N, C-alpha and C positions, 0 to 999 in steps of 0.2 A: 274755806279759804285757808284754814290752819294747815290742812293737808298739803296744799300747794307750797306753802313756805317750808314745810318739813322736807318735801321733795327737792325744792330749790337748794336748801342747805345741804342735803345729802349729795346732790349733784356737785355742788361747789366743793365738797370734801373729796368725793370720789374721782372727779376729773383730774385734779392734780396728782392723786395717787396713780391713776391710770397713765398719766403722762410720764411720771417718774419711772414706772415699770417699762414703758416704751423706750425711755432714754437708756435704761439699763440694757434692754435688748439691743438697742442701736449701738451701744458701746461694744457689745460682744461681737457684733458683726463688723465686717470690714466696711469702712465708709467708701462709697462709690463717688465718682466724679459728679454725678447728678445731685448728690446729697450735700456736698460741701464744696466751697471754693476757698482756696488758701490764698490769702492776700500776701503782699510783700513782706509783712512783718510776721509771717508764720502764724497768724491768728486765724482760727477757723470760724467762718460765718455760714449761715444757712443760705441756700439758693434763693434768689428772688421769687416772689409769689407769682411765678409764671410757669405754665405747663408747656414744655417744648412743642409737643405735637398738637396742642390745643384740644386734647380730649381728656375727659375726666373719668373715663371708664375703660376697662380692659376690652369688653365685648359690647359693641353697640346694640346688637340684637338682644342680648340678655338684659342689658340696662333698660332698653325700651320695653321689654316684656314686664319687668318689675315695675317700671313707672306706670305702665298701663294698669297693673293691679292697684297701685296707689290711686290712680284716677277712678277706678271702679269703687274703691272704698270711699273716696270723696263724693262720688255720685250718690252712693248709698247713704252717706252721712247727710248730704243735702236733702234727700228725700225724707230721711228720718226727722230732720229739723222741721221740714215743712209740715209733717204729720204730727209733730211734737211727741214722737215715740222716744221717751227718755232713755229706756233701756238700750234701744238700738243706737241712739246717739252716742251713749257711753261706749258701746261695743265697737262701733266704727271709728270713733275718735281714738280709742285704744289701739285698734288695728293700725291706724295711721301712725300713732306714736311709736309703736313697736317695729315699724318698718323704717329702716334707715337708708335714705338715699346715699349716704356716705358709704355704707357697707355694700350697697348694690353696685358700686363702681368697680369692685374687684381690685382696687388699689389700696395701698397703705396710706395712712393719714399724711405721712411726710411727702407723699407724691402728689397730694392734692392742693389746690390753691386754698389759702387761709379763708378767703371769702366763702368758698363752697362749704368748708367745715363750719363756719359761723352760721350760714344759712341753714345747714342741717340741724345745728343746735337750736336755732330759733324755731324751726319746724317742730322739733320735739316739745319745746316749751309751750308753743301755741296749741299743739294737739292736746297736751295735758291741761291747758287752760280751758279748752272746749269741754273736756271731761268734767272738770270741776264745775263749770257753768251748768252743765247738764245735771250734775248731781244736786246742785242748788235749785234746779228747776226754775231759774230766772230766765225767761225768754229774751229779754232785752240784752242781758249780759251774754247769753249764749250767742245771739246774733253778732254782737260786737267781737267776741272772741273768734267766731267762725270767720268773720271778715278779715281779721288780723291773720288768721291761718291762711286764707286765700291770698292775702297780700304777700305773705312769706313765700308761698309757692310761685306767685307771679314774679317776684323779685329774682328768684333763682332761675326761672325759665327765661326771663328777660336777659340775664347775663350768660347763661350756659346752654340753653336749648338752641340747637342748630336750626337756622331758618331753612325751611323746606320749600 
């Protein structure tokens, strides 16, 4: 559990640093119409949390391919949990954690809805919680954390997955 809190603190420190570096990069580039709206008082505000074309990815086929690999990791994780193979549980949970749906979109963070970014962050935290639960070898805790991970995926799919 101590490791989880260390990672949480590190993320809380590193995310603002990352955001500041992105702001510096953003200042260096010319601001486009999609990134800012200038109101009557010449104050710059961010674009509303809406994506114009209602897509969160550059290439649908690439995004689906990557999401399919996430689905395969999740299936392998579920099988590992069922067989209580602790090493494989850690391995597949880390594979999930290290794969970012946000990066798979092919877009920059400023081009994505804030909700999608938050769901991606929750996905990472929950994947890490599954790893920690597996390392503690507490089956009840592992099942709880895995259910939370599944709920995070379901919440994102409910909001962003196109109905086919």
